[in-house]
C-alpha positions as CSV (number, residue, x, y, z in Angstrom):
1,M,124.1,51.1,-109.9
2,S,127.2,51.1,-112.2
3,R,128.4,54.0,-110.3
4,W,127.9,52.2,-107.2
5,I,129.7,49.0,-108.7
6,I,133.0,50.6,-110.1
7,F,133.2,52.2,-107.1
8,I,133.7,49.1,-104.5
9,V,136.2,48.1,-107.6
10,I,138.0,51.1,-106.8
11,Y,137.5,51.2,-103.1
12,F,138.4,47.2,-102.4
13,L,141.6,47.9,-105.1
14,L,142.4,50.4,-102.5
15,S,141.7,48.4,-99.7
16,F,144.2,45.2,-101.3
17,Y,147.3,48.4,-101.6
18,G,147.0,48.6,-97.5
19,F,146.5,44.8,-96.9
20,Q,149.9,44.7,-98.3
21,A,151.3,47.1,-96.3
22,I,150.2,45.8,-93.3
23,K,151.1,42.3,-94.5
24,T,154.1,42.9,-95.1
25,I,155.1,44.5,-91.6
26,T,153.1,41.9,-89.8
27,K,152.6,38.4,-89.8
28,H,150.1,38.7,-86.5
29,S,147.1,37.5,-88.6
30,W,144.6,38.9,-86.0
31,L,146.2,42.6,-87.8
32,H,145.0,41.3,-91.2
33,Y,141.7,40.5,-90.4
34,M,140.6,43.4,-88.7
35,F,142.0,45.4,-91.0
36,I,139.9,43.5,-93.7
37,A,137.1,43.5,-90.6
38,I,137.4,47.3,-90.8
39,A,137.6,47.0,-94.6
40,L,134.0,45.9,-95.2
41,L,132.5,46.8,-91.8
42,V,133.4,50.8,-93.5
43,I,131.8,49.6,-97.4
44,G,128.8,48.4,-95.6
45,N,128.0,50.6,-93.2
46,F,128.5,53.7,-96.1
47,M,126.6,51.5,-98.8
48,Y,123.6,50.6,-96.1
49,Q,123.1,54.3,-95.5
50,F,122.9,55.1,-98.4
51,L,121.1,53.2,-100.2
52,S,118.4,52.9,-97.6
53,Q,115.6,56.0,-98.6
54,S,116.3,59.5,-98.4
55,E,114.5,62.6,-97.8
56,G,117.7,64.8,-99.0
57,R,120.7,65.6,-101.0
58,V,121.7,66.1,-97.3
59,L,122.9,64.0,-95.0
60,S,121.8,62.8,-91.6
61,P,123.8,62.6,-88.7
62,G,124.4,58.3,-90.0
63,K,124.9,58.9,-92.8
64,S,127.3,61.9,-92.2
65,Y,129.5,58.9,-90.1
66,A,129.5,56.6,-92.7
67,L,130.7,59.2,-94.8
68,G,133.2,60.2,-92.6
69,F,134.6,57.0,-91.9
70,L,134.9,55.9,-95.7
71,L,137.1,59.3,-96.1
72,T,139.1,58.4,-92.7
73,F,139.7,55.0,-94.4
74,L,140.3,56.0,-97.8
75,S,143.0,58.9,-95.9
76,L,145.3,55.6,-95.1
77,N,144.8,53.5,-97.9
78,L,145.3,56.9,-100.8
79,V,148.3,58.2,-99.4
80,L,149.2,54.0,-99.3
81,V,149.3,53.5,-103.2
82,P,151.5,56.0,-104.8
83,I,154.0,55.1,-102.3
84,L,153.4,51.1,-102.8
85,F,152.9,51.8,-106.2
86,I,155.8,53.2,-107.3
87,E,157.7,50.4,-105.2
88,D,156.3,47.7,-107.2
89,V,157.3,49.4,-110.4
90,I,160.4,48.8,-109.1
91,R,159.8,45.4,-108.5
92,V,158.6,44.4,-111.3
93,C,161.8,46.6,-113.5
94,L,163.9,44.7,-111.0
95,G,162.3,41.0,-112.0
96,L,162.9,41.3,-115.5
97,Y,166.3,42.9,-115.2
98,D,167.3,40.0,-113.4
99,S,165.7,37.7,-115.8
100,L,166.1,39.8,-119.5
101,V,170.2,40.4,-118.4
102,T,171.4,37.8,-116.3
103,T,172.0,34.2,-115.8
104,K,169.2,33.9,-113.9
105,D,166.3,31.0,-115.6
106,G,162.3,32.8,-115.2
107,F,161.1,36.0,-113.7
108,Y,161.3,36.7,-110.1
109,L,159.4,39.2,-108.1
110,P,161.7,41.0,-105.2
111,S,159.7,40.7,-101.7
112,R,158.9,43.5,-101.1
113,R,160.8,46.0,-98.3
114,I,159.9,46.3,-94.7
115,F,160.7,49.8,-93.9
116,V,159.2,51.0,-97.5
117,S,155.5,49.7,-96.4
118,Q,156.7,51.4,-92.9
119,I,157.3,55.0,-94.4
120,A,154.0,54.2,-96.4
121,L,152.3,53.4,-93.3
122,G,153.8,56.2,-90.7
123,L,152.9,58.9,-93.4
124,A,149.1,57.6,-93.9
125,A,148.1,57.7,-90.1
126,I,149.0,61.5,-90.4
127,P,145.3,61.9,-92.0
128,F,143.7,58.9,-90.6
129,T,144.3,59.8,-87.2
130,S,143.5,64.1,-87.8
131,L,140.0,63.0,-89.1
132,L,139.7,60.6,-86.6
133,Y,140.5,63.4,-84.1
134,G,138.5,65.7,-86.2
135,M,135.5,63.5,-85.6
136,Y,136.1,63.1,-81.7
137,R,136.4,66.8,-80.5
138,G,137.7,68.2,-83.9
139,K,134.5,69.8,-84.8
140,Y,133.5,71.0,-81.2
141,N,137.6,72.6,-80.4
142,Y,136.0,76.4,-80.6
143,R,138.0,79.7,-81.2
144,V,137.2,83.0,-80.9
145,L,138.9,84.9,-82.9
146,K,139.1,88.9,-82.1
147,Y,139.4,91.2,-84.1
148,T,139.5,95.3,-84.4
149,L,138.2,97.1,-88.0
150,H,138.6,101.1,-87.8
151,F,136.7,103.0,-89.8
152,E,137.0,107.4,-89.8
153,D,133.7,107.0,-90.0
154,L,132.1,106.1,-87.5
155,P,130.6,107.6,-84.9
156,D,132.0,108.5,-81.9
157,A,129.1,107.1,-79.9
158,F,129.7,103.8,-80.9
159,D,134.1,104.3,-80.9
160,G,134.9,100.5,-79.1
161,Y,131.7,99.1,-79.6
162,Q,131.9,95.1,-80.0
163,I,129.5,92.8,-81.6
164,T,130.5,88.8,-81.4
165,Q,129.6,87.3,-85.2
166,I,128.0,83.5,-85.5
167,S,126.9,81.3,-88.3
168,D,126.0,77.7,-89.7
169,I,125.1,76.6,-86.4
170,H,123.6,73.3,-88.4
171,S,121.5,72.1,-85.1
172,G,120.4,68.5,-87.0
173,S,124.0,67.7,-86.8
174,F,124.7,68.4,-82.9
175,D,125.0,65.1,-81.1
176,N,127.2,66.7,-78.0
177,R,125.5,68.7,-75.4
178,E,127.5,69.8,-73.0
179,K,130.1,70.1,-75.9
180,I,127.4,72.7,-77.1
181,N,126.1,73.9,-74.0
182,Y,130.2,75.1,-73.7
183,G,130.6,77.1,-77.1
184,V,126.9,78.9,-76.0
185,E,128.4,79.6,-73.1
186,L,131.6,81.2,-74.6
187,I,129.9,82.9,-76.5
188,K,128.4,84.6,-73.4
189,S,131.2,85.3,-71.4
190,Q,132.1,87.9,-75.2
191,Q,129.4,89.6,-72.7
192,S,129.5,92.1,-76.7
193,D,126.7,95.0,-77.9
194,L,125.1,92.4,-80.0
195,I,124.8,89.5,-81.5
196,L,124.5,89.1,-84.6
197,F,123.7,85.0,-86.8
198,T,124.3,85.0,-90.3
199,G,122.1,81.9,-91.4
200,D,121.6,78.2,-91.9
201,L,119.9,77.3,-87.4
202,V,119.4,74.1,-89.2
203,N,120.4,71.7,-91.7
204,N,116.6,70.3,-92.8
205,K,113.8,70.9,-90.7
206,A,112.7,73.7,-88.3
207,S,112.3,70.8,-85.8
208,E,115.7,69.7,-86.4
209,M,115.9,73.6,-83.3
210,E,113.8,72.2,-80.8
211,P,115.8,70.9,-78.1
212,W,118.9,72.6,-79.0
213,K,116.1,76.1,-79.2
214,E,116.0,76.7,-75.3
215,L,119.6,76.5,-75.3
216,F,120.7,79.3,-77.8
217,G,117.7,81.2,-76.9
218,S,120.0,81.9,-73.2
219,L,121.8,84.1,-75.7
220,S,121.5,88.1,-75.1
221,A,123.3,91.2,-75.7
222,K,122.7,94.9,-74.6
223,D,120.8,95.7,-78.6
224,G,119.7,92.7,-78.9
225,I,120.5,89.3,-81.4
226,Y,119.3,89.6,-84.4
227,S,119.2,86.8,-87.7
228,I,119.4,85.8,-90.9
229,F,118.4,83.0,-93.4
230,G,121.2,80.9,-95.2
231,N,120.7,78.9,-98.0
232,H,119.8,75.6,-95.8
233,D,117.0,77.3,-93.5
234,Y,114.5,77.4,-96.5
235,G,114.4,73.4,-96.5
236,D,115.3,73.3,-100.0
237,Y,117.5,69.9,-100.1
238,V,114.8,67.7,-98.4
239,S,111.5,66.3,-100.0
240,W,108.7,67.5,-98.9
241,K,104.9,66.1,-99.3
242,S,103.3,69.1,-100.9
243,G,104.5,72.6,-101.6
244,E,101.9,73.9,-98.4
245,E,104.5,71.6,-95.7
246,K,107.3,73.2,-97.6
247,R,105.9,76.6,-96.5
248,Q,105.0,75.6,-92.7
249,N,108.3,74.3,-92.2
250,L,109.4,78.4,-93.4
251,E,106.8,79.7,-90.8
252,D,108.2,77.8,-87.8
253,L,111.6,78.3,-88.0
254,K,110.3,81.8,-87.9
255,Q,108.5,81.6,-84.9
256,I,111.5,79.7,-83.6
257,Q,114.0,82.6,-84.0
258,R,111.0,84.5,-82.6
259,E,110.8,82.6,-79.8
260,M,114.6,82.3,-79.0
261,G,114.3,86.3,-79.4
262,Y,116.1,86.7,-82.3
263,N,115.6,90.2,-84.5
264,L,115.4,87.9,-88.2
265,L,115.8,90.1,-90.9
266,L,114.6,89.0,-93.9
267,N,115.4,91.9,-96.5
268,E,115.1,95.0,-94.6
269,S,117.4,97.3,-91.8
270,R,116.9,98.1,-88.2
271,F,118.6,101.0,-86.5
272,I,120.5,101.0,-83.2
273,E,120.9,103.8,-81.4
274,R,123.6,105.6,-79.0
275,N,123.6,108.8,-78.2
276,G,121.3,110.4,-81.0
277,Q,123.7,108.8,-83.4
278,R,123.1,105.7,-85.1
279,L,124.5,102.3,-86.8
280,A,122.8,100.8,-89.3
281,L,121.8,97.0,-89.6
282,I,120.9,95.2,-92.6
283,G,119.7,91.8,-93.3
284,V,119.3,90.2,-96.6
285,E,118.0,86.6,-97.1
286,N,120.2,84.4,-99.3
287,W,122.3,85.2,-102.4
288,G,125.3,83.0,-103.6
289,K,126.4,82.2,-106.8
290,G,126.6,79.0,-108.8
291,G,123.4,77.2,-107.8
292,F,122.7,78.9,-104.6
293,K,119.2,81.0,-103.7
294,K,119.3,84.2,-104.4
295,A,116.4,86.0,-101.8
296,G,118.4,88.3,-101.5
297,D,117.4,91.9,-101.9
298,L,120.1,94.3,-100.9
299,K,118.2,97.6,-102.4
300,K,115.1,96.4,-100.5
301,A,116.8,96.0,-97.7
302,S,118.3,99.0,-97.9
303,E,115.1,101.4,-98.7
304,L,115.7,102.6,-95.5
305,V,118.5,103.7,-94.6
306,D,120.3,107.3,-95.2
307,P,124.0,106.8,-97.7
308,K,125.4,108.6,-94.5
309,D,124.1,105.3,-92.2
310,F,127.1,103.5,-91.2
311,K,126.1,100.3,-92.3
312,I,126.8,96.5,-91.5
313,L,125.2,94.1,-93.2
314,L,124.3,90.6,-93.2
315,S,124.9,88.5,-96.7
316,H,124.7,84.3,-95.6
317,D,127.2,83.9,-98.6
318,P,130.8,85.6,-99.4
319,S,129.8,85.5,-102.9
320,H,127.4,88.0,-102.3
321,W,129.6,90.8,-101.3
322,D,132.3,90.4,-104.1
323,E,129.2,89.4,-106.9
324,V,126.9,92.8,-105.5
325,V,127.8,94.7,-101.7
326,T,130.5,96.3,-103.1
327,K,129.5,97.4,-106.9
328,D,126.4,99.3,-104.8
329,E,126.1,102.6,-104.5
330,H,125.7,102.8,-101.4
331,H,129.2,101.7,-99.1
332,Y,128.2,98.9,-96.5
333,H,131.5,99.9,-94.5
334,L,131.1,95.9,-93.0
335,T,129.5,93.2,-93.8
336,L,128.8,89.5,-92.1
337,S,128.7,86.1,-93.4
338,G,129.6,82.6,-93.5
339,H,128.3,79.8,-95.1
340,T,131.7,77.8,-96.4
341,H,132.6,76.8,-92.6
342,G,136.5,76.9,-94.3
343,M,135.4,74.0,-96.0
344,Q,136.0,71.9,-92.1
345,F,139.4,71.1,-94.0
346,G,142.2,73.0,-94.0
347,I,146.0,74.7,-93.3
348,E,146.2,77.9,-90.9
349,I,148.6,79.1,-89.0
350,P,148.2,83.2,-88.4
351,G,150.5,84.7,-90.5
352,W,152.2,82.0,-91.9
353,V,149.8,79.7,-93.3
354,K,146.1,79.9,-94.1
355,W,144.6,76.8,-97.4
356,S,141.8,74.4,-97.6
357,P,140.5,72.9,-100.4
358,V,137.1,75.6,-100.6
359,E,139.7,79.0,-101.4
360,W,139.6,77.0,-105.4
361,R,135.6,77.2,-105.1
362,Y,135.4,80.5,-102.8
363,K,137.7,84.0,-103.3
364,H,136.7,85.0,-100.4
365,W,136.5,82.2,-97.4
366,A,137.8,82.5,-93.4
367,G,138.6,85.8,-92.2
368,I,138.7,89.0,-92.0
369,Y,138.6,90.8,-96.2
370,E,138.9,94.5,-98.1
371,S,138.1,96.4,-100.7
372,N,138.3,100.1,-101.1
373,G,137.6,100.8,-97.7
374,E,134.6,97.8,-97.5
375,Y,135.5,95.2,-94.7
376,L,134.4,91.3,-95.1
377,N,134.1,88.8,-91.5
378,V,133.8,85.4,-93.3
379,N,133.1,82.7,-90.2
380,R,134.3,79.9,-90.2
381,G,131.0,78.8,-89.0
382,F,130.0,77.0,-85.4
383,G,129.0,73.9,-86.4
384,Y,129.7,71.3,-89.4
385,L,127.6,69.5,-91.9
386,G,128.9,66.4,-94.1
387,Y,132.8,65.5,-92.7
388,P,131.0,64.9,-88.8
389,G,133.9,67.1,-88.1
390,R,137.3,69.8,-88.9
391,V,140.2,69.3,-88.9
392,G,142.6,72.9,-89.0
393,I,139.6,75.0,-90.7
394,W,138.1,75.2,-86.5
395,P,134.7,76.3,-85.4
396,E,135.0,79.5,-84.5
397,I,132.9,82.7,-82.5
398,S,134.2,86.5,-83.7
399,V,134.1,88.9,-81.9
400,I,134.7,92.2,-83.5
401,T,135.4,95.8,-82.0
402,L,135.1,98.6,-84.5
403,K,136.5,102.0,-83.9
404,K,136.6,105.4,-84.6
405,G,139.8,106.4,-86.2
406,P,141.6,105.2,-89.3
407,K,143.5,102.3,-89.3
408,P,147.1,102.2,-87.9
409,A,150.7,102.1,-90.2
């Protein structure tokens, strides 16, 4: 409870500075009252959601929006505070100078300057509106990102082979069927030879996927749909009445994937054949460093694979690639991962800037990476979790075309 008290005190101190900017710019009292009402509503809803009974660590939709609005309101105040605080320091120094050096009697604190508050509010409006946009539209701003990868040892029959990768659906967060349907139709329109899903179908429970099962089950590809589990699929972040209930949840999720026509790979492999040639498709269970579940067994998954096979590996957490895959005796030509979501926040200008705070945690967090002829694609995710939006890091559908031959100079 002491942490809550500290948090509330900090929240209201930050809000006080925000109120000062509003008060300086306008004398309309209704705007002052509106700011105060919003501040109270945001913190009140946040406390109600997070102090109520919870099933586990993962955020429910109600909690996610409470967190989203809190972050949005705090972003406004966190920009205002440094600017107004520096102005306050200058005001105090000027007041002390006047009282000590000049002939003025007593201490006089100069008034706030309107233009400083205007600048502060203008700058604060950037993250504020961005986070609101991210919740309203950004989380459904689907992007199809296309990559062409060249391999000299790609079987001739698979030259030009196209793969669509989706990841991190997180169906328990969805709140707009029309937008989700648009995203699914976008996947279909790629008409790829193969669709691969790299984990996190749900947030916590298999039941979250029930309203969306028919929609995602409408996906199809010539060579099928293959999938793996992500860390959220195991139900580790929610409270269960018994171990049996948790095990049954996992079995239910497996059954849902079968009903959707997904071929779930649990530390096992399959082969895609064309004209007497084949690709090895390998799927491992979740393996992640830093406290995440390590159920993935690459040796077991690859035991039927020939060293000469062209290999495509599905592994949810990209840390597996750097820690295990690239060090394995087998050469895994292409690994497909997700997990990071690009933190759902960042700045990306192709060819210029690619940044997100998630890079402080993950070396490989979005897009294509290469090491000694082995490639990794980290999908930014189809859905969202926690903050119910996306800013700058948009939901992704990856389309990868395999080409035989050396990479063009």
